[in-house]
C-alpha positions in Angstrom: 109.3 30.9 -151.2 107.5 27.5 -150.9 107.0 27.4 -154.7 110.7 28.1 -155.1 111.7 25.1 -153.0 109.2 22.8 -154.7 110.6 23.9 -158.1 114.2 23.5 -156.9 113.4 19.9 -155.6 111.8 19.0 -159.0 114.9 20.3 -160.8 117.4 18.5 -158.7 115.3 15.2 -158.8 115.0 15.3 -162.6 118.7 16.3 -163.0 119.7 13.4 -160.9 117.9 11.0 -163.3 119.1 12.7 -166.4 115.7 14.1 -167.1 115.6 17.5 -168.7 113.4 20.2 -167.1 111.4 20.1 -170.4 108.8 17.4 -170.4 109.4 14.8 -173.1 106.8 14.0 -175.8 105.6 10.4 -175.4 104.6 8.2 -178.2 103.3 4.8 -177.1 102.9 2.3 -180.0 100.7 -0.5 -178.7 100.0 -3.4 -181.1 97.5 -6.1 -180.7 98.4 -9.8 -180.3 102.0 -9.5 -181.5 104.1 -12.4 -180.3 107.5 -12.3 -178.6 109.0 -14.0 -181.6 107.4 -12.0 -184.4 110.1 -9.4 -184.8 113.5 -9.8 -186.4 115.1 -8.1 -183.4 113.5 -10.8 -181.2 114.7 -13.6 -183.4 112.1 -14.0 -186.2 113.9 -15.4 -189.3 111.3 -14.6 -191.9 109.5 -11.4 -191.1 111.5 -8.2 -192.0 111.2 -5.4 -189.4 114.1 -3.0 -190.1 112.4 0.1 -188.6 111.5 -1.7 -185.3 115.0 -3.2 -185.3 116.5 0.3 -185.6 114.2 1.5 -182.8 115.6 -1.3 -180.6 119.2 -0.8 -181.7 119.0 2.9 -180.8 117.3 2.3 -177.4 116.6 -0.3 -174.9 115.3 -3.8 -175.8 113.7 -5.5 -172.8 113.6 -9.3 -172.8 111.3 -9.8 -169.8 108.6 -7.3 -170.5 105.1 -8.4 -169.6 101.6 -7.5 -170.5 99.2 -6.9 -167.6 96.9 -9.6 -169.0 97.0 -12.4 -171.5 94.0 -10.9 -173.4 93.0 -7.5 -174.7 90.9 -5.8 -171.9 93.0 -6.9 -168.8 96.2 -5.7 -170.6 94.7 -2.3 -171.4 93.2 -2.0 -167.9 96.7 -2.4 -166.3 98.3 -0.1 -168.9 95.9 2.8 -168.5 95.5 2.6 -164.7 98.8 1.2 -163.3 96.6 -1.3 -161.5 96.9 -5.1 -161.8 93.6 -6.2 -163.5 93.3 -9.2 -161.1 93.6 -7.0 -158.0 91.1 -4.3 -158.6 88.8 -5.5 -155.7 85.7 -5.2 -157.8 86.2 -1.5 -158.7 85.4 -0.3 -162.2 87.7 2.1 -164.1 84.6 4.2 -165.0 84.4 5.3 -161.4 87.9 6.7 -161.6 88.4 8.1 -165.1 90.4 11.1 -164.0 93.1 8.7 -162.8 93.7 7.0 -166.1 96.9 7.6 -168.0 95.7 10.2 -170.6 93.9 12.2 -167.9 97.0 12.1 -165.7 99.2 13.4 -168.5 96.6 16.0 -169.6 96.7 17.5 -166.1 100.5 17.5 -166.3 100.2 19.8 -169.4 100.2 17.3 -172.2 98.1 17.4 -175.4 96.7 13.9 -175.7 95.5 11.8 -178.6 94.5 8.2 -179.4 94.6 6.5 -182.8 93.3 3.0 -183.0 91.7 0.5 -180.6 90.4 1.6 -177.2 88.7 -1.5 -175.7 88.1 -0.1 -172.2 84.4 0.6 -172.7 83.0 -2.8 -173.7 80.5 -2.6 -176.6 77.7 -0.3 -175.6 74.8 0.3 -177.9 76.2 3.7 -178.7 80.0 3.9 -178.0 80.1 7.6 -179.0 78.0 8.4 -175.9 79.7 6.0 -173.5 81.1 7.5 -170.3 84.2 5.5 -171.0 84.7 7.0 -174.5 88.4 8.1 -174.9 87.3 11.8 -174.9 85.8 11.2 -171.4 89.0 9.7 -170.1 91.5 12.4 -170.8 92.2 12.3 -174.6 91.9 15.5 -176.5 91.5 13.7 -179.9 90.3 10.3 -180.9 90.2 8.3 -184.2 89.7 4.5 -184.0 87.5 1.6 -183.1 85.7 0.8 -179.8 87.5 -2.5 -179.5 88.9 -5.5 -181.5 88.5 -5.8 -185.2 86.6 -9.1 -184.8 83.7 -7.6 -182.8 80.9 -7.7 -183.6 81.1 -11.0 -185.6 79.4 -11.3 -189.0 75.6 -11.9 -188.6 74.9 -15.4 -187.5 78.6 -16.3 -187.1 81.2 -16.7 -184.4 84.8 -15.7 -184.4 86.1 -19.1 -185.6 89.1 -20.1 -187.7 86.7 -20.9 -190.7 85.2 -17.4 -190.5 88.6 -15.8 -190.3 89.8 -17.8 -193.3 86.8 -16.8 -195.5 86.0 -13.3 -194.4 86.9 -10.2 -196.4 87.8 -6.6 -195.4 84.2 -5.6 -194.8 82.8 -8.8 -193.3 83.0 -7.6 -189.7 80.7 -4.7 -189.0 83.3 -2.7 -187.0 82.7 1.1 -186.8 85.5 3.6 -187.4 84.9 6.7 -185.3 86.5 10.1 -185.3 86.0 12.0 -182.1 82.3 11.0 -181.6 81.2 10.6 -185.2 81.0 7.3 -187.0 82.8 7.9 -190.3 82.7 4.4 -191.7 80.8 1.3 -190.9 81.9 -1.4 -191.6 85.4 0.0 -191.9 87.8 -1.3 -194.5 90.2 -3.3 -192.4 92.9 -3.4 -195.1 93.4 0.3 -194.5 93.3 0.6 -190.7 97.1 0.5 -190.2 97.7 2.9 -193.1 95.0 5.4 -192.0 96.2 5.5 -188.4 99.8 6.0 -189.6 98.8 8.9 -191.9 96.9 10.5 -189.0 99.9 10.0 -186.7 102.3 11.7 -189.1 99.9 14.6 -189.5 99.2 14.8 -185.7 102.9 14.9 -184.8 103.6 17.6 -187.4 100.9 19.8 -186.0 102.1 19.4 -182.4 105.9 20.1 -183.0 105.8 23.7 -181.7 103.2 23.3 -179.0 102.9 21.9 -175.6 104.4 18.4 -174.9 102.2 15.6 -176.3 101.2 12.1 -175.6 100.2 10.0 -178.6 98.7 6.5 -178.0 99.0 4.7 -181.4 97.0 1.5 -180.6 96.9 -0.6 -183.8 94.1 -3.1 -184.3 96.6 -5.4 -186.1 97.8 -8.1 -185.9 94.6 -9.3 -184.0 92.8 -12.0 -186.0 91.6 -11.8 -188.7 94.6 -10.0 -190.1 94.6 -7.5 -193.0 97.3 -5.5 -194.7 97.0 -2.7 -197.3 97.2 -3.8 -200.9 100.8 -2.7 -201.3 101.9 -5.0 -198.5 100.0 -8.1 -199.5 101.9 -11.1 -200.6 105.3 -9.4 -200.0 106.5 -11.1 -196.8 108.2 -14.5 -196.5 106.2 -14.8 -193.3 102.9 -15.1 -195.2 99.7 -13.2 -194.6 100.6 -12.5 -191.0 104.1 -11.4 -192.1 102.6 -8.9 -194.5 100.7 -7.3 -191.6 103.8 -7.1 -189.3 105.8 -5.6 -192.1 103.2 -2.9 -192.6 103.3 -2.2 -188.9 107.1 -1.9 -189.3 106.5 0.6 -192.1 104.2 2.5 -189.8 106.9 2.7 -187.1 109.3 4.0 -189.7 106.8 6.7 -190.7 106.4 7.8 -187.1 110.1 7.9 -186.5 110.5 10.0 -189.7 107.7 12.4 -188.6 109.4 12.9 -185.3 112.8 13.6 -187.0 111.2 15.9 -189.6 109.5 17.9 -186.8 112.9 18.4 -185.2 111.8 16.8 -181.9 113.8 13.6 -182.0 115.7 14.3 -178.8 112.5 15.5 -177.1 110.5 12.4 -177.8 110.3 9.0 -176.1 108.9 6.3 -178.3 107.8 3.0 -176.7 106.8 -0.1 -178.7 105.1 -3.1 -177.2 102.2 -5.5 -177.6 99.0 -6.0 -175.5 99.6 -9.7 -175.0 101.0 -12.8 -176.7 100.1 -14.1 -180.2 96.9 -16.0 -181.1 98.9 -18.8 -182.6 95.9 -21.2 -182.7 94.5 -19.2 -185.6 97.3 -20.3 -188.0 97.9 -17.7 -190.7 96.1 -15.1 -188.6 98.4 -15.5 -185.6 102.0 -15.1 -184.7 104.5 -17.0 -182.6 106.1 -16.6 -179.2 109.2 -18.6 -180.0 111.2 -19.5 -177.9 108.5 -19.2 -175.3 105.8 -21.7 -174.5 102.1 -20.9 -174.9 100.1 -18.1 -176.5 97.4 -15.5 -175.9 95.0 -16.5 -173.2 97.5 -18.7 -171.3 99.7 -18.1 -168.2 102.7 -19.5 -170.0 105.4 -17.0 -170.8 104.1 -16.9 -174.4 100.8 -15.4 -173.2 102.3 -12.5 -171.2 105.9 -11.9 -172.2 106.0 -9.4 -175.2 108.5 -7.1 -177.0 109.3 -4.0 -175.0 111.4 -1.3 -176.7 112.2 2.2 -175.5 114.0 4.9 -177.6 114.9 8.5 -176.6 118.0 9.8 -178.4 120.5 11.5 -176.1 118.7 10.1 -173.0 118.5 6.3 -173.3 121.7 4.5 -174.1 121.4 1.5 -176.4 121.2 -1.7 -174.3 119.5 -5.0 -173.8 117.7 -5.2 -170.5 117.0 -8.5 -168.9 115.3 -7.1 -165.9 111.6 -7.7 -165.3 108.9 -5.0 -166.1 105.2 -4.8 -167.1 103.2 -2.5 -169.2 101.4 -1.2 -166.2 104.8 0.2 -165.1 104.5 2.6 -167.9 102.0 4.6 -165.9 104.4 5.5 -163.1 107.3 5.9 -165.6 105.4 8.4 -167.7 104.2 10.2 -164.5 107.8 10.6 -163.4 109.0 11.9 -166.8 106.1 14.3 -166.9 106.9 15.7 -163.4 103.7 14.4 -161.8 104.3 14.8 -158.0 101.2 13.0 -156.8 100.1 10.0 -158.8 96.3 9.8 -159.1 94.9 6.4 -158.2 98.1 5.3 -156.4 96.0 4.5 -153.3 93.5 2.4 -155.3 93.4 -1.4 -154.9 95.8 -3.2 -157.2 98.1 -0.1 -158.0 101.5 -1.7 -158.4 103.0 0.5 -161.1 106.8 1.0 -160.7 108.9 3.8 -162.1 111.4 2.5 -164.7 113.1 5.8 -165.4 116.3 4.9 -163.4 116.8 1.9 -165.7 115.9 3.8 -168.8 118.0 6.9 -168.1 120.8 5.5 -165.9 121.0 1.8 -166.7 120.3 0.8 -163.2 118.7 -2.5 -162.3 114.9 -2.4 -162.7 112.7 -2.2 -159.6 110.4 -5.1 -160.4 111.3 -8.6 -159.1 107.9 -10.2 -159.1 105.0 -10.7 -161.4 101.5 -12.2 -161.1 100.2 -13.9 -164.3 96.4 -13.5 -164.0 95.7 -15.3 -160.7 97.2 -18.7 -161.5 100.9 -18.2 -161.9 103.6 -16.2 -160.2 107.2 -15.3 -160.8 109.8 -14.2 -158.3 113.4 -13.7 -159.7 114.2 -16.5 -162.0 111.6 -18.9 -160.7 107.9 -19.3 -161.7 105.0 -21.5 -160.4 101.8 -22.5 -162.2 98.7 -23.5 -160.3 96.9 -24.3 -163.5 97.7 -24.2 -167.2 96.0 -24.2 -170.6 97.3 -24.9 -174.1 95.2 -22.2 -175.7 92.4 -19.7 -174.9 89.6 -21.8 -176.6 88.9 -24.2 -179.4 89.6 -22.2 -182.6 86.9 -24.2 -184.6 84.1 -23.7 -182.1 85.3 -21.0 -179.7 84.2 -23.1 -176.8 86.2 -22.7 -173.6 88.4 -25.6 -172.7 89.2 -26.7 -169.1 92.4 -25.8 -167.5 94.7 -28.4 -166.0 95.2 -27.9 -162.3 98.5 -28.7 -160.6 99.0 -29.6 -157.0 101.8 -29.1 -156.1 102.2 -26.2 -158.6 104.6 -26.6 -161.5 108.0 -24.9 -161.0 110.3 -23.6 -163.7 113.6 -21.8 -163.7 113.2 -19.2 -166.4 116.8 -18.3 -166.6 117.9 -21.8 -167.4 114.6 -22.9 -169.1 112.9 -20.0 -170.9 110.6 -22.5 -172.7 109.2 -23.8 -169.4 109.9 -27.4 -170.4 111.4 -28.9 -167.2 109.2 -29.0 -164.1 111.3 -28.8 -161.0 108.7 -29.0 -158.3 109.8 -32.5 -157.1 113.4 -31.4 -156.9 112.8 -28.1 -155.1 109.7 -28.2 -153.0 111.2 -25.5 -150.8 111.2 -23.1 -153.7 107.6 -23.9 -154.5 106.7 -23.2 -150.9 108.6 -19.9 -150.9 107.0 -18.7 -154.1 103.5 -19.7 -152.9 104.0 -17.6 -149.8 105.3 -14.7 -151.8 102.3 -15.0 -154.2 99.9 -14.9 -151.3 101.6 -11.9 -149.9 101.7 -10.1 -153.3 97.9 -10.6 -153.6 97.2 -9.2 -150.1 99.6 -6.3 -150.3 98.2 -5.1 -153.6 
């Protein structure tokens, strides 16, 4: 009898949100260092992205979607754990692998796979034996690289603009690994997007009649140095970087076609986003955050605000969503859609993931009203304060760290009126600065 009432409650809850009793397939396309202004549907005038544009037109396009960090590892930490990377309290994810997103979904009955960049295990001497290897964290299948496509650097070199300008597709000794076997080292970087895409199409086709699946397609591109397959080189009006984005757009189109061909379009949620803002300082190897200020590695909007697109035919009505959300909110959202009753890790320090399903499925206002940018900036509603700022993550010619400029009192911006963070209002509204400072302190203590 108890099981009956639990099942009845789950049915009523899901029906109220418009979620079918059948768990949806989830495809998360997570690209590396794509800027807010790099897609046509976000205003880019040169780079053609018809498939991503269609994904956005047929679903929800969020305009205040944030990464969990302004660089690769913090962003992925938040994504995979639902925990803010600056509020972990010194805990390591390795101690709680069963609470990571793939493990959570696997326990909920999902078949799980990762294609692409992992970057939650560091760079151990033997990644294939790492306790943080994807197969140890809930993934059933794995094909990709341990981390970024610029690590390790060529012998005797650093990851500088000059090295990026003069390297070739084999210059960086990056291993490509299937399950636990190194299949190519160094890998041919011109073929990474194409190989992941071909694997994704095959993987989706093989899963169509089985249990629900979670596919994490985490492209290495467009992280510097950028490479595209020969058939995409020299084709974009956006230059070398545009070639790479247009190949990613092709990849999205192939994934959408594979889902349609498998007859599971209305059973599948596709999410497209980026791990952080663009590495603009690397010129032809980086994108743009236009109209936002800043880039990767900064607390400006351009470092954290990224494209966020959700498509689920028959469930998500096409719309533009101005509400605030972050990639770590995908954890609670996927858990709700998968029918997870008790979220693992929800009692851990820094767990702030919020369920977005009411916005996705019913068009209701989103639950998030605040966001902490690293530890130095904070947004509440339309206002944002900065305690310190940087123009870029480091010197692109030497890769030396550059000092941040501290601000006392904090800078204050009205993001609704000034999305480019160009007019500091702290002298005009000290009371708002004081309020946001108090909210920021409370946010850090609560979480």
